[in-house]
N, C-alpha and C positions, 0 to 999 in steps of 0.2 A: 527587534532586529531591523537594521537599516536596509531599506529596499533598494538603495542605490548600490549596495554591495553586490558582488557577483553571487550567482546561484551557488548554494553549498554543493560541493562535489564529493561528498562522503556518503557511502551507503550506511544505513543504520540497520541493526539487527534487533528484532523485537520478539517476545514470546507471544503465545496465543492470547493470553489474558490482556496484554497491552494492545495487541492488534485489535481485539474486540472493542476495547475502550476507544481507540482512535476511530474505528468505523462508527461506533455509536455517537461520538462527538460530531463527526462529519454529517451523520444523518440528522442529529438534533439541530445543527446549524443550517441544514439544507444545502450543503456544499454539492457541487456538480458531480464530482467523481468519488464514488463510494459504493460499497456493496451492502446488501441487506445484512444487518448484524445477525439476524436469525440464521441466514445461510452461512455466514462466517463461523458462528458458534457450532453449527451442525457439521461443517465440512473440514475445518482446520484440525491438524494434528494437535492434540492437547499439549504435547510436549515439544511441538515443532518450533523451529526458528523461521521467521519470516523477514524479508528484507525490503527496505524502502530506499529508493534512489531518486533524488529530486531531479525533475526534468525542466520545469519552467515555473515562473511566477504566474499566478492566476488570480483574477479578481472578478467579482460579480458587479458589473457596472450598473445593473438595475437594482442592486441592493447595497447601497453605500454603507449600511450599518454592519455588513459582514466584512471582517478584515481580509486583507490580501492573504492568499494561501500559497503554499508550495504544492504544486501538482507533482506527485511522486509515482514512479513505476513501483509496483508492488509485486513481490514474488512470494507466493503463499505455498506452504507445505501442507498438503492434504493428509487426511487420516490414513489413506492407503499408501502414502509415500510419494505420490505424484506431486509435481510442482506446477503451478499455474500463475499466469501474469494477470494483473489488473492495474487499475489506477486508483489512487487515493489522494484527495486533497487534505492537507494537514496545515494547521496554523503554525507559523514560525515558532511561536512560544511553546508549542507542543512538540515540534520537531527537534529543536536545539538540544534538549536534555536526553533525547533517546540514546541508547547505547550504540556506540560506533562499532563497525567491523574492526576487529583488533589486529588482524595480520594481513600482510600483502597477499599471502596464499589464499586466504578466505576471500579477499577482495576480488582476486582473479577468478576464483571458483564461482562466486556470486555473479560476476559479469557473464561468464559462460552459461550459467543456468538461466539467466534472463534471456539470453539469445536463443536458447533451445526450448523453453517452456511455452506451451500453448496458452492462449488467453483463456480466461474462465469460460467465456462463451464457446470457444472451440472445444474445450474439454467437456462442457455440458452436452454439446451436440454429439461429440464422439461417444460419450457414455450413454446417449439416448435419453438424456434427462430434460432436454429442451432448455433454451435460454430464458424462458419465461419464469424460471425458478429464482431469478435474481430480483 
């Protein structure tokens, strides 16, 4: 992917297995924004759909061996049906082939959900689980 190109402006929809693989990859690479894969596996709805929305290009200047990434807002569907927001850094080669949101209606719905969902930290605090669980 050419980094002189504009930021991709399309939301992507992923299932829980694919989200877990993306989180594990971010963890393995030591990317800045990611969740603990153990938490993701324990808390995401097994049959849920989760959404990634690119927000900026990000690089680790202190680690030139790590490719530039897309920092994405992440909307996660939890086991109880709640939705929470987080961030996830994804390599462009991993982002490009992800399934796109297929309809304008779904795109609008996802945008509204992003605006209303609490962050993972806020949700953990509200649920009395503490943010140290991440």
